[in-house]
C-alpha positions in Angstrom: 0.0 0.2 0.1 1.2 3.5 -0.6 2.2 5.8 1.9 -0.1 9.0 2.7 1.6 12.1 1.9 1.6 15.0 3.5 3.1 18.0 1.5 4.0 21.5 2.7 2.8 23.7 -0.5 5.5 27.2 -0.9 4.1 30.1 -3.2 7.1 32.1 -4.9 6.1 35.8 -5.9 8.7 37.8 -7.7 11.9 37.5 -4.9 10.1 35.8 -2.1 7.4 33.1 -0.9 3.9 34.5 0.3 0.9 33.6 1.6 -2.6 34.8 1.5 -6.2 34.2 1.9 -8.2 33.1 -1.3 -5.8 33.8 -3.6 -5.4 37.2 -2.4 -4.0 39.5 -0.1 -0.8 38.1 0.0 2.0 38.9 2.5 5.8 37.8 2.8 6.9 34.7 5.0 10.3 34.4 3.5 12.5 33.0 1.3 12.3 29.8 -0.6 15.5 28.3 0.4 15.4 28.8 3.4 11.8 26.8 3.6 13.5 24.1 1.7 16.5 23.5 3.9 14.1 23.5 6.8 12.1 20.9 5.3 14.8 19.1 4.2 16.1 18.8 7.8 12.1 17.8 8.8 12.3 14.9 6.1 9.5 16.1 4.3 7.6 13.6 1.7 7.6 15.8 -0.9 7.3 19.4 -1.7 5.1 21.9 -4.2 6.5 24.9 -5.5 4.2 27.2 -7.6 5.3 30.4 -9.1 1.7 32.5 -8.8 2.9 35.5 -10.7 4.2 33.9 -13.7 0.6 33.3 -15.5 -1.6 36.1 -14.5 1.9 38.2 -16.1 1.8 35.9 -18.9 6.0 35.1 -18.4 7.6 31.7 -18.3 8.8 30.1 -15.4 12.4 31.1 -14.2 14.1 27.7 -14.9 17.4 29.3 -13.4 15.7 29.7 -9.8 14.1 26.2 -10.1 17.6 25.0 -10.9 19.0 26.8 -8.1 16.2 25.5 -5.8 16.4 22.1 -6.8 19.8 21.6 -6.4 19.4 21.8 -2.7 15.4 20.4 -2.6 16.6 16.6 -0.9 12.8 15.5 -1.4 10.8 14.8 -4.5 9.5 18.4 -6.0 6.5 19.7 -7.8 6.8 22.8 -9.8 3.8 24.9 -11.4 3.6 28.1 -12.6 3.9 29.6 -16.0 3.9 26.5 -18.0 2.6 27.1 -21.6 4.0 24.5 -23.3 5.8 20.9 -23.7 8.9 22.4 -24.0 8.3 24.1 -20.6 7.7 20.9 -18.9 10.6 19.4 -20.2 13.0 22.3 -19.3 11.3 22.4 -15.5 12.3 18.8 -15.5 15.5 19.2 -17.0 16.2 21.6 -13.8 15.4 19.6 -11.4 11.5 19.1 -10.9 10.3 15.8 -10.7 6.9 16.8 -11.4 5.2 19.9 -13.1 1.9 20.8 -12.1 -0.2 23.0 -14.5 -4.0 24.6 -14.3 -4.7 27.5 -17.0 -2.6 26.1 -19.8 -4.5 22.7 -19.5 -7.7 24.2 -19.6 -6.8 26.5 -22.2 -5.4 23.4 -24.2 -6.1 20.6 -22.6 -4.3 18.5 -25.0 -0.8 20.1 -24.0 -1.5 17.2 -20.5 -1.7 14.5 -23.3 1.2 15.5 -24.9 3.3 16.5 -22.1 2.1 12.5 -20.6 3.1 11.0 -23.8 6.4 12.6 -23.7 7.6 12.2 -20.1 5.2 9.8 -18.3 2.1 10.3 -16.7 4.1 10.1 -13.1 5.3 13.7 -14.0 2.1 15.5 -14.8 -0.1 17.0 -12.1 -3.1 18.6 -13.0 -3.6 21.4 -10.7 -7.4 22.0 -10.6 -8.2 25.3 -8.3 -12.0 25.5 -7.9 -14.9 27.4 -6.4 -17.8 27.2 -5.4 -19.4 31.1 -4.7 -20.8 30.4 -7.9 -23.3 27.6 -7.9 -21.7 24.1 -8.3 -17.9 23.4 -8.0 -16.3 25.3 -11.1 -12.7 25.5 -12.4 -10.7 28.8 -11.6 -7.5 29.4 -14.0 -5.2 32.4 -13.8 -4.2 31.9 -10.2 -8.1 32.6 -9.0 -8.8 35.4 -11.4 -11.0 33.8 -13.7 -14.0 31.1 -13.1 -14.7 29.3 -16.0 -17.9 27.1 -16.7 -16.3 24.0 -16.4 -17.0 21.3 -13.7 -14.5 20.0 -11.5 -15.7 16.5 -11.5 -15.9 16.3 -15.3 -12.7 18.2 -15.9 -10.9 16.1 -13.2 -12.0 13.0 -15.3 -10.7 14.5 -18.3 -7.7 15.2 -17.1 -7.2 11.6 -16.1 -8.2 10.4 -19.5 -5.5 12.8 -21.2 -2.5 11.0 -18.7 -2.3 13.3 -16.0 -0.9 10.9 -13.2 -2.5 12.8 -10.5 -4.6 15.9 -8.9 -3.9 18.7 -7.0 -7.2 20.0 -6.2 -7.4 23.4 -4.4 -10.3 25.4 -2.8 -10.1 29.0 -3.6 -12.8 29.6 -1.3 -10.9 27.9 1.6 -7.2 29.0 0.9 -5.4 30.4 3.9 -8.7 30.6 5.5 -7.4 27.5 8.0 -11.3 26.5 8.4 -10.9 22.8 6.9 -10.5 21.3 3.4 -13.5 21.6 1.3 -14.5 17.8 1.9 -17.5 17.3 -0.2 -15.8 18.5 -3.7 -13.2 16.5 -2.9 -14.9 13.6 -2.3 -16.7 14.2 -5.3 -13.8 14.1 -7.6 -12.0 11.0 -5.8 -15.5 8.7 -6.0 -14.8 9.9 -9.9 -11.2 9.4 -10.6 -8.8 6.1 -10.2 -5.5 8.6 -10.1 -4.1 10.0 -6.7 -6.2 13.5 -5.3 -4.0 15.8 -3.2 -6.8 17.8 -1.0 -5.0 21.6 -1.0 -6.8 24.7 0.5 -8.4 25.4 3.7 -6.0 23.0 6.2 -6.1 24.4 9.9 -5.6 21.4 11.9 -4.1 17.6 11.5 -7.9 16.1 12.3 -8.5 18.4 9.1 -6.2 16.0 7.0 -7.4 13.2 8.7 -10.7 14.0 7.5 -9.6 14.8 3.9 -8.1 11.4 3.7 -10.6 9.5 5.8 -14.0 11.3 4.8 -12.9 12.6 1.4 -11.0 9.9 0.0 -8.0 11.8 -0.6 -4.5 10.2 -1.4 -2.1 13.3 0.2 -2.8 16.4 1.6 -1.3 19.6 0.8 -1.0 22.5 3.5 0.9 25.8 3.8 -0.8 28.2 6.6 -0.6 25.7 9.3 3.1 25.0 8.9 3.7 29.1 8.4 1.7 30.2 11.0 1.8 27.9 13.7 4.2 25.4 15.7 2.6 22.3 13.8 5.3 20.5 11.3 4.4 17.9 9.1 6.3 15.2 11.0 3.7 16.2 13.8 1.0 16.0 11.3 2.4 12.2 10.1 2.8 11.4 13.7 -1.3 12.4 14.5 -2.1 10.4 11.2 -0.1 7.2 12.3 -2.2 7.1 15.5 -5.4 7.5 13.8 -4.4 4.2 11.5 -3.3 5.7 8.7 0.0 4.7 6.9 2.7 7.6 6.5 6.0 7.2 6.3 8.1 8.2 9.4 
């Protein structure tokens, strides 16, 4: 049985890391390299690094910076933000990313998922699906929270799997940074309809939230940022808690 992963998320904007609420109200939290070194020492399962400025500003991923950061990252690294082509995917993998996540580009050109999966393998491709329920039903959000699409989250998740995505990073825009818990209803609706791993993201405020996402909503992994940035809780503490609940984790 695959071990359950607890994955810190780092949001890169310009020259440092930020964290906000509902994909807005960003505030600086530190330097990416500093956090990577800390997570190296804490034996983190995996790390997600997303450049949240790249797509809105229509700029390519900063391949040099990713290469520099990946050189110090001793855990599997998923990188996203600004990916617009198969060439970008290849360049990020060459720079040191283990997986590449993309959202907007996949919605605009779904065949990009198929092409990237064919060239690099499904294990490298993460469909990052941001969503909101604020406008009735769970709708896909692109452009770093700026655009709500008339696209069902469940239907899009199923399409991403068919196109070749190896994993889904499912993030609630409404709950992002609020620390009120994951959107269990939407997460469950997705996990029940796809067979690839689903990472629950957006809203984690406690280890109990993680347990509920994994047990009640059927997620395969949990991603979190604020709980690790703004409290004394750690990924290892989360895994120790989950182990006491009978959830298989890597300690």
